[in-house]
KOLZA-91432 format. One record per residue (C-alpha): x, y, z. Coordinates in nm, 2 decimals, decimal comma, padded with zeros to 4 digits. Each point is the difference from the previous one (the first is absolute). Example, Ala and Ser with C-alpha at 12.3 -4.5 7.8 and 13.67 -1.06 7.14 Angstrom:
# KOLZA-91432
@u = 01,23	v = -00,45	w = 00,78
@u = 00,14	v = 00,34	w = -00,07
This chain:
# KOLZA-91432
@u = -00,98	v = 00,95	w = 00,24
@u = 00,11	v = 00,02	w = 00,35
@u = -00,25	v = -00,05	w = 00,31
@u = -00,10	v = -00,39	w = -00,13
@u = -00,13	v = -00,11	w = 00,35
@u = -00,22	v = -00,28	w = 00,14
@u = -00,25	v = 00,12	w = 00,26
@u = 00,08	v = -00,31	w = 00,23
@u = 00,32	v = -00,19	w = -00,10
@u = 00,32	v = 00,05	w = -00,16
@u = 00,05	v = -00,11	w = -00,36
@u = 00,22	v = -00,28	w = 00,06
@u = -00,24	v = -00,13	w = 00,28
@u = -00,28	v = -00,25	w = -00,01
@u = -00,14	v = -00,26	w = 00,23
@u = 00,02	v = -00,37	w = -00,10
@u = 00,28	v = -00,25	w = -00,06
@u = 00,18	v = 00,00	w = -00,35
@u = 00,07	v = -00,36	w = -00,13
@u = 00,29	v = -00,10	w = -00,21
@u = -00,06	v = 00,03	w = -00,39
@u = -00,15	v = -00,26	w = -00,25
@u = 00,09	v = 00,18	w = -00,35
@u = -00,19	v = -00,28	w = -00,23
@u = -00,33	v = 00,19	w = -00,04
@u = -00,33	v = -00,09	w = -00,17
@u = -00,09	v = 00,25	w = -00,28
@u = -00,21	v = 00,27	w = 00,14
@u = -00,34	v = 00,08	w = -00,13
@u = -00,06	v = 00,28	w = -00,27
@u = -00,24	v = 00,15	w = 00,28
@u = 00,08	v = -00,01	w = 00,36
@u = -00,27	v = -00,03	w = 00,27
@u = -00,13	v = 00,32	w = 00,20
@u = 00,07	v = 00,00	w = 00,36
@u = -00,24	v = 00,25	w = 00,16
@u = 00,17	v = -00,06	w = 00,37
@u = 00,30	v = 00,19	w = -00,09
@u = -00,01	v = 00,36	w = 00,08
@u = -00,28	v = 00,18	w = 00,09
@u = -00,24	v = -00,11	w = -00,30
@u = -00,28	v = 00,16	w = -00,14
@u = -00,30	v = -00,03	w = -00,23
@u = 00,13	v = 00,24	w = -00,33
@u = 00,30	v = -00,18	w = -00,17
@u = 00,13	v = -00,07	w = -00,36
@u = 00,23	v = -00,32	w = -00,07
@u = 00,25	v = -00,10	w = -00,23
@u = 00,17	v = -00,34	w = 00,00
@u = 00,26	v = 00,05	w = 00,29
@u = -00,17	v = 00,31	w = 00,17
@u = -00,28	v = 00,14	w = 00,14
@u = -00,04	v = 00,38	w = 00,06
@u = -00,24	v = 00,11	w = 00,25
@u = -00,19	v = 00,36	w = 00,00
@u = 00,18	v = 00,16	w = -00,28
@u = -00,13	v = 00,33	w = -00,08
@u = -00,12	v = -00,11	w = -00,35
@u = 00,04	v = -00,27	w = -00,22
@u = 00,28	v = 00,19	w = -00,20
@u = 00,21	v = -00,01	w = 00,30
@u = -00,10	v = -00,37	w = 00,10
@u = 00,12	v = -00,11	w = -00,38
@u = 00,29	v = 00,25	w = 00,02
@u = 00,13	v = -00,15	w = 00,34
@u = -00,10	v = -00,36	w = -00,10
@u = 00,21	v = 00,04	w = -00,34
@u = 00,31	v = 00,13	w = 00,18
@u = 00,03	v = -00,26	w = 00,26
@u = -00,09	v = -00,30	w = -00,28
@u = 00,29	v = 00,12	w = -00,18
@u = 00,23	v = 00,01	w = 00,31
@u = -00,11	v = -00,37	w = 00,06
@u = 00,06	v = -00,07	w = -00,37
@u = 00,34	v = 00,12	w = 00,06
@u = 00,13	v = -00,14	w = 00,33
@u = -00,20	v = -00,29	w = 00,06
@u = -00,09	v = -00,16	w = -00,33
@u = 00,30	v = 00,15	w = -00,18
@u = 00,30	v = -00,02	w = 00,24
@u = -00,18	v = -00,30	w = 00,24
@u = -00,01	v = 00,18	w = 00,32
@u = -00,25	v = -00,18	w = 00,25
@u = -00,38	v = 00,13	w = -00,10
@u = -00,17	v = 00,24	w = 00,23
@u = -00,27	v = -00,23	w = -00,02
@u = 00,16	v = -00,27	w = 00,24
@u = 00,01	v = 00,00	w = 00,36
@u = 00,33	v = 00,06	w = 00,18
@u = -00,12	v = -00,21	w = 00,26
@u = 00,01	v = -00,33	w = -00,23
@u = 00,26	v = -00,22	w = -00,04
@u = -00,02	v = -00,06	w = -00,39
@u = -00,15	v = 00,20	w = -00,30
@u = -00,27	v = -00,24	w = -00,09
@u = -00,31	v = 00,28	w = 00,07
@u = -00,24	v = 00,09	w = 00,10
@u = 00,04	v = 00,32	w = -00,18
@u = -00,16	v = 00,32	w = 00,08
@u = -00,04	v = 00,32	w = -00,13
@u = 00,19	v = 00,30	w = 00,15
@u = -00,24	v = 00,24	w = 00,16
@u = 00,07	v = 00,39	w = -00,07
@u = -00,18	v = 00,26	w = 00,20
@u = -00,08	v = 00,36	w = -00,13
@u = 00,01	v = 00,18	w = 00,34
@u = -00,05	v = 00,40	w = 00,07
@u = 00,29	v = 00,03	w = 00,23
@u = 00,28	v = -00,18	w = 00,17
@u = 00,15	v = 00,28	w = 00,21
@u = 00,29	v = 00,24	w = -00,04
@u = 00,25	v = -00,06	w = -00,31
@u = -00,15	v = -00,35	w = -00,06
@u = -00,15	v = -00,06	w = -00,36
@u = -00,03	v = -00,38	w = 00,02
@u = 00,10	v = -00,30	w = 00,22
@u = -00,03	v = -00,38	w = 00,02
@u = -00,18	v = -00,20	w = 00,27
@u = 00,01	v = -00,35	w = 00,06
@u = -00,26	v = -00,26	w = 00,12
@u = 00,18	v = -00,27	w = 00,22
@u = -00,25	v = -00,25	w = 00,00
@u = 00,01	v = -00,04	w = -00,40
@u = 00,34	v = 00,11	w = -00,04
@u = -00,09	v = 00,24	w = -00,29
@u = 00,05	v = 00,38	w = -00,01
@u = -00,20	v = 00,28	w = -00,12
@u = 00,04	v = 00,36	w = -00,13
@u = -00,13	v = 00,31	w = 00,15
@u = 00,04	v = 00,29	w = -00,27
@u = -00,11	v = 00,38	w = 00,07
@u = -00,25	v = 00,07	w = -00,27
@u = 00,23	v = 00,29	w = -00,17
@u = 00,27	v = -00,26	w = -00,03
@u = -00,22	v = -00,28	w = -00,16
@u = 00,16	v = 00,07	w = -00,34
@u = 00,36	v = 00,05	w = 00,08
@u = 00,22	v = -00,32	w = -00,07
@u = 00,29	v = 00,13	w = 00,21
@u = -00,25	v = -00,04	w = 00,31
@u = -00,21	v = -00,29	w = -00,09
@u = 00,30	v = -00,22	w = -00,14
@u = 00,22	v = 00,09	w = 00,28
@u = -00,29	v = -00,16	w = 00,24
@u = -00,03	v = -00,26	w = -00,22
@u = 00,39	v = -00,08	w = 00,07
@u = -00,05	v = 00,00	w = 00,35
@u = -00,30	v = -00,27	w = -00,08
@u = 00,27	v = -00,21	w = -00,22
@u = 00,23	v = 00,02	w = 00,30
@u = -00,26	v = -00,14	w = 00,22
@u = -00,08	v = -00,25	w = -00,24
@u = 00,34	v = -00,14	w = 00,00
@u = -00,02	v = -00,06	w = 00,38
@u = 00,34	v = -00,03	w = 00,12
@u = 00,09	v = 00,34	w = 00,09
@u = -00,33	v = 00,04	w = 00,24
@u = 00,08	v = 00,06	w = 00,36
@u = 00,38	v = 00,05	w = -00,09
@u = 00,05	v = 00,35	w = 00,14
@u = 00,35	v = 00,04	w = -00,16
@u = -00,17	v = 00,01	w = -00,33
@u = -00,27	v = 00,22	w = 00,10
@u = 00,16	v = 00,35	w = -00,17
@u = 00,05	v = -00,21	w = -00,33
@u = -00,36	v = -00,05	w = -00,03
@u = 00,01	v = 00,35	w = -00,10
@u = 00,28	v = -00,03	w = -00,23
@u = -00,16	v = -00,30	w = -00,17
@u = -00,33	v = 00,18	w = -00,05
@u = 00,18	v = 00,28	w = -00,17
@u = 00,20	v = -00,21	w = -00,22
@u = -00,30	v = -00,19	w = -00,10
@u = -00,20	v = 00,32	w = -00,11
@u = 00,29	v = 00,16	w = -00,19
@u = 00,06	v = -00,34	w = -00,18
@u = -00,37	v = 00,01	w = -00,10
@u = 00,03	v = 00,33	w = -00,09
@u = 00,34	v = 00,02	w = -00,20
@u = 00,14	v = -00,31	w = -00,06
@u = 00,04	v = -00,23	w = -00,33
@u = -00,11	v = -00,30	w = 00,25
@u = -00,35	v = 00,12	w = 00,00
@u = -00,03	v = 00,14	w = -00,34
@u = -00,22	v = -00,27	w = -00,13
@u = -00,21	v = 00,00	w = 00,29
@u = -00,04	v = 00,37	w = 00,00
@u = -00,12	v = -00,05	w = -00,41
@u = -00,24	v = -00,27	w = 00,10
@u = -00,20	v = 00,21	w = 00,21
@u = 00,09	v = 00,34	w = -00,14
@u = 00,19	v = 00,13	w = 00,25
@u = 00,23	v = 00,27	w = -00,07
@u = 00,38	v = 00,05	w = 00,06
@u = 00,09	v = 00,25	w = 00,24
@u = 00,27	v = 00,21	w = 00,15
@u = 00,24	v = -00,16	w = 00,25
@u = -00,08	v = 00,02	w = 00,39
@u = 00,39	v = 00,00	w = 00,09
@u = 00,07	v = 00,27	w = 00,23
@u = 00,33	v = 00,06	w = -00,10
@u = 00,09	v = 00,32	w = 00,18
@u = -00,03	v = -00,20	w = 00,36
@u = 00,15	v = -00,34	w = -00,14
@u = 00,31	v = 00,18	w = -00,15
@u = 00,01	v = 00,29	w = 00,26
@u = -00,02	v = -00,20	w = 00,31
@u = 00,18	v = -00,32	w = -00,14
@u = 00,22	v = -00,01	w = 00,31
@u = -00,32	v = -00,12	w = 00,21
@u = -00,06	v = -00,38	w = 00,08
@u = -00,12	v = -00,16	w = -00,33
@u = -00,37	v = -00,02	w = 00,13
@u = -00,06	v = 00,21	w = 00,31
@u = -00,30	v = 00,04	w = 00,15
@u = 00,06	v = 00,30	w = 00,26
@u = -00,29	v = 00,23	w = 00,04
@u = -00,02	v = 00,32	w = -00,25
@u = 00,39	v = -00,08	w = -00,11
@u = 00,00	v = -00,37	w = -00,13
@u = 00,00	v = -00,11	w = -00,35
@u = -00,22	v = -00,30	w = 00,01
@u = -00,25	v = 00,13	w = -00,26
@u = 00,29	v = 00,10	w = -00,25
@u = 00,25	v = -00,29	w = 00,04
@u = -00,15	v = -00,20	w = -00,23
@u = 00,23	v = 00,06	w = -00,31
@u = 00,22	v = -00,26	w = 00,18
@u = -00,28	v = -00,26	w = -00,10
@u = 00,01	v = 00,12	w = -00,36
@u = 00,36	v = -00,04	w = -00,02
@u = -00,06	v = -00,38	w = 00,16
@u = -00,28	v = -00,05	w = -00,27
@u = 00,16	v = 00,16	w = -00,31
@u = 00,32	v = -00,16	w = 00,14
@u = 00,23	v = 00,17	w = -00,27
@u = 00,29	v = -00,19	w = 00,15
@u = -00,11	v = -00,30	w = -00,07
@u = 00,03	v = -00,15	w = 00,36
@u = -00,10	v = -00,35	w = 00,05
@u = -00,34	v = -00,06	w = 00,20
@u = -00,12	v = 00,33	w = -00,07
@u = -00,23	v = 00,17	w = -00,24
@u = -00,37	v = 00,06	w = -00,03
@u = -00,06	v = -00,39	w = -00,06
@u = 00,16	v = -00,06	w = 00,32
@u = -00,16	v = 00,30	w = 00,20
@u = -00,28	v = -00,21	w = 00,17
@u = 00,29	v = -00,19	w = 00,17
@u = 00,07	v = 00,30	w = 00,23
@u = -00,33	v = -00,17	w = 00,18
@u = -00,01	v = -00,35	w = -00,11
@u = 00,38	v = -00,05	w = 00,15
@u = -00,03	v = 00,22	w = 00,27
@u = 00,12	v = -00,21	w = 00,30
@u = -00,35	v = -00,07	w = 00,19
@u = -00,07	v = 00,21	w = 00,32
@u = 00,36	v = 00,09	w = 00,01
@u = -00,07	v = 00,38	w = 00,00
@u = 00,31	v = 00,06	w = -00,21
@u = 00,01	v = 00,32	w = -00,24
@u = -00,05	v = -00,05	w = -00,38
@u = 00,38	v = 00,07	w = -00,04
@u = 00,03	v = -00,37	w = 00,13
@u = -00,19	v = -00,16	w = -00,20
@u = 00,13	v = 00,20	w = -00,31
@u = 00,37	v = -00,09	w = 00,14
@u = -00,16	v = -00,41	w = -00,04
@u = -00,13	v = 00,04	w = -00,35
@u = 00,30	v = 00,16	w = -00,15
@u = 00,27	v = -00,21	w = 00,16
@u = 00,26	v = -00,04	w = -00,06
@u = -00,03	v = 00,39	w = -00,09
@u = -00,01	v = 00,17	w = 00,33
@u = -00,26	v = 00,24	w = 00,07
@u = 00,30	v = 00,29	w = 00,11
@u = 00,12	v = -00,04	w = -00,38
@u = -00,36	v = 00,04	w = -00,14
@u = -00,08	v = 00,26	w = 00,22
@u = 00,32	v = 00,19	w = -00,09
@u = -00,08	v = -00,04	w = -00,37
@u = -00,36	v = 00,13	w = 00,03
@u = 00,14	v = 00,33	w = 00,16
@u = 00,28	v = 00,01	w = -00,27
@u = -00,33	v = -00,01	w = -00,27
@u = -00,14	v = 00,26	w = 00,16
@u = 00,27	v = 00,24	w = -00,06
@u = -00,19	v = 00,03	w = -00,34
@u = -00,29	v = -00,18	w = 00,08
@u = 00,13	v = -00,26	w = -00,25
@u = -00,27	v = -00,26	w = 00,11
@u = -00,18	v = -00,10	w = -00,31
@u = -00,29	v = 00,24	w = 00,05
@u = 00,00	v = 00,25	w = -00,24
@u = -00,24	v = 00,26	w = 00,15
@u = 00,18	v = 00,01	w = 00,33
@u = 00,34	v = 00,05	w = -00,20
@u = -00,20	v = 00,28	w = -00,19
@u = -00,11	v = 00,14	w = 00,34
@u = 00,35	v = 00,00	w = 00,12
@u = 00,16	v = 00,19	w = -00,30
@u = -00,27	v = 00,26	w = 00,04
@u = 00,03	v = 00,03	w = 00,39
@u = 00,38	v = -00,08	w = 00,07
@u = 00,09	v = 00,36	w = 00,09
@u = -00,28	v = 00,03	w = 00,24
@u = 00,17	v = -00,32	w = 00,24
@u = 00,22	v = 00,06	w = 00,29
@u = 00,32	v = -00,15	w = -00,03
@u = 00,20	v = 00,19	w = 00,28
@u = 00,12	v = -00,28	w = 00,17
@u = 00,39	v = 00,07	w = 00,03
@u = 00,20	v = 00,27	w = 00,16
@u = 00,32	v = 00,08	w = -00,14
@u = 00,32	v = -00,02	w = 00,19
@u = 00,22	v = 00,14	w = -00,28
@u = 00,22	v = -00,16	w = -00,25
@u = -00,23	v = -00,21	w = -00,15
@u = -00,10	v = -00,16	w = 00,35
@u = -00,37	v = -00,01	w = 00,09
@u = -00,17	v = -00,14	w = 00,31
@u = -00,36	v = -00,11	w = 00,01
@u = -00,23	v = 00,25	w = 00,20
@u = -00,08	v = -00,18	w = 00,35
@u = -00,38	v = 00,08	w = -00,09
@u = 00,02	v = -00,16	w = -00,33
@u = 00,21	v = -00,30	w = 00,08
@u = -00,19	v = -00,30	w = -00,17
@u = -00,21	v = -00,22	w = 00,26
@u = -00,05	v = -00,37	w = -00,05
@u = -00,04	v = -00,07	w = -00,38
@u = 00,00	v = 00,38	w = -00,08
@u = 00,25	v = 00,17	w = -00,23
@u = 00,13	v = 00,33	w = -00,09
@u = -00,02	v = 00,09	w = -00,39
@u = 00,30	v = 00,24	w = -00,05
@u = -00,02	v = 00,16	w = -00,33
@u = 00,35	v = 00,12	w = -00,15
@u = 00,16	v = 00,26	w = -00,21
@u = 00,25	v = -00,12	w = -00,19
@u = 00,34	v = 00,21	w = -00,05
@u = 00,16	v = -00,27	w = -00,23
@u = -00,05	v = -00,28	w = -00,21
@u = 00,09	v = -00,23	w = 00,30
@u = -00,15	v = -00,06	w = 00,36
@u = 00,17	v = -00,16	w = 00,28
@u = -00,17	v = -00,04	w = 00,34
@u = 00,10	v = -00,17	w = 00,32
@u = -00,25	v = -00,08	w = 00,26
@u = 00,08	v = -00,02	w = 00,38
@u = -00,32	v = -00,12	w = 00,21
@u = -00,05	v = -00,12	w = 00,35
@u = -00,18	v = -00,31	w = -00,09
@u = -00,13	v = -00,20	w = -00,27
@u = -00,13	v = 00,18	w = -00,33
@u = -00,07	v = -00,07	w = -00,37
@u = 00,14	v = 00,30	w = -00,23
@u = -00,06	v = 00,01	w = -00,35
@u = 00,09	v = 00,27	w = -00,28
@u = -00,27	v = 00,05	w = -00,23
@u = 00,11	v = 00,17	w = -00,33
@u = -00,27	v = 00,11	w = -00,26
@u = 00,06	v = 00,05	w = -00,37
@u = -00,13	v = 00,26	w = -00,23
@u = -00,24	v = -00,27	w = -00,13
@u = -00,14	v = -00,08	w = 00,33
@u = 00,16	v = -00,35	w = 00,07
@u = 00,15	v = -00,02	w = 00,35
@u = 00,28	v = -00,21	w = 00,08
@u = 00,10	v = -00,10	w = 00,35
@u = 00,36	v = -00,04	w = 00,17
@u = 00,00	v = -00,12	w = 00,34
@u = 00,23	v = 00,09	w = 00,26
@u = 00,26	v = -00,27	w = 00,07
@u = 00,24	v = 00,00	w = 00,29
@u = -00,13	v = 00,35	w = 00,09
@u = 00,08	v = 00,14	w = -00,34
@u = -00,14	v = 00,08	w = -00,33
@u = 00,15	v = 00,15	w = -00,34
@u = -00,21	v = 00,10	w = -00,33
@u = 00,08	v = 00,17	w = -00,31
@u = -00,22	v = 00,21	w = -00,12
@u = -00,10	v = 00,09	w = -00,37
@u = -00,13	v = 00,33	w = -00,12
@u = -00,33	v = 00,05	w = 00,12
@u = -00,01	v = -00,26	w = 00,28
@u = -00,09	v = 00,09	w = 00,37
@u = 00,05	v = -00,21	w = 00,26
@u = -00,16	v = -00,03	w = 00,37
@u = 00,14	v = -00,19	w = 00,29
@u = -00,25	v = -00,20	w = 00,22
@u = 00,09	v = -00,13	w = 00,33
@u = -00,22	v = -00,24	w = 00,18
@u = 00,01	v = -00,13	w = 00,37
@u = -00,05	v = -00,37	w = -00,04
@u = 00,11	v = -00,15	w = 00,33
@u = 00,09	v = -00,38	w = -00,01
@u = -00,28	v = -00,07	w = 00,27
@u = -00,35	v = 00,04	w = -00,13
@u = -00,21	v = 00,12	w = 00,27
@u = -00,32	v = -00,08	w = 00,13
@u = -00,15	v = 00,34	w = 00,02
@u = -00,34	v = 00,14	w = 00,02
@u = -00,03	v = 00,31	w = -00,23
@u = -00,25	v = 00,17	w = 00,21
@u = 00,25	v = -00,05	w = 00,31
@u = 00,34	v = 00,08	w = -00,12
@u = 00,27	v = -00,10	w = 00,26
@u = 00,36	v = 00,11	w = 00,05
@u = 00,15	v = -00,26	w = -00,25
@u = -00,19	v = 00,07	w = -00,29
@u = 00,03	v = 00,39	w = 00,06
@u = 00,36	v = 00,01	w = 00,06
@u = 00,13	v = 00,18	w = -00,30
@u = 00,31	v = -00,11	w = -00,23
@u = 00,27	v = 00,25	w = 00,06
@u = 00,24	v = 00,02	w = -00,29
@u = 00,25	v = 00,22	w = -00,21
@u = 00,08	v = 00,05	w = -00,35
@u = 00,32	v = 00,10	w = -00,18
@u = -00,10	v = 00,09	w = -00,36
@u = 00,26	v = 00,10	w = -00,25
@u = -00,14	v = 00,09	w = -00,38
@u = -00,31	v = 00,14	w = 00,17
@u = -00,19	v = 00,23	w = 00,25
@u = -00,32	v = -00,03	w = 00,16
């Protein structure tokens, strides 16, 4: 949900120094200690082992949100090994003390704001404020819990170039909790149903040309760009250093106080594979939403005729040029469905800068094969019933130090390219 704001400080900012990590930790207690100093406090509350809910409208509401949050905690902290939200982000080890996270049922947080995440700089703990009507909505409460998890992991705090990515991560956490087999056991353990995906394919695919995480007001994609993180965690291309088991390293391997972007740490994690190759393949898989996310793929099949694919202008004779307004920006892409006119497709790409392009060919059974453009050319033979989509991504050799909330000319510079296509039209 849009409009998740903090009343005083940006999400990625918190006072106090962050020390180097020590991963050896003592076992946490079964029941964490309450901390009444975090947030506004109150006299009416209900507890679970890791959370305390204040001022819920009823015991039923309190029990419901506690079950949801305990289920999410079980998935991400107990199951996947993310750092506990009960630990201070100010401390240099993981040996406790462990405190319950405070959750406040509030009447109003302002226009378009269903919930937000606050921090207490003295304790190094976060807390959640949730508007009453959204207390039993996991897409809201677990989204905010995703912010708390990011705070707990410490090393993106005060790093402004990660700022927009906090929303990307939070929606990734929410969708993973609601839909993914990764959290299936935790959902079952706490009687939490699975649900529909939160993926906004109309935005992700129709505006795929945008900077991969764009925090621009009103037009940005930073709440919607999280399918990239689903790709990173499901890791269908089996890149070393990626996958759900390695996901916490986006924080733990982040270069301290570097103010680098998450793309920089992902480039490090996946070495020797470059992030440019990974981004290119991510966008190729978005041609048919082939991410290992079955609910998202079903949504794609349902909605695919509604997407905006108007990326090119015809120059005649099978030649096409990208529309200036749709030129892919930094790590963005054009997804170009093709209409085959024969059993073979040949494409030549002419571009003004570095790019990664891939021809995605989908068979009648749903399997997709990926053929990389090499030396500016790609060719594929199509069997009966197969369909093809060309994906062109702007993947410069340089990784830019960019702030998604303040895009500069280098990241907003589009990739100008032309295509010569034989055996298909656009």
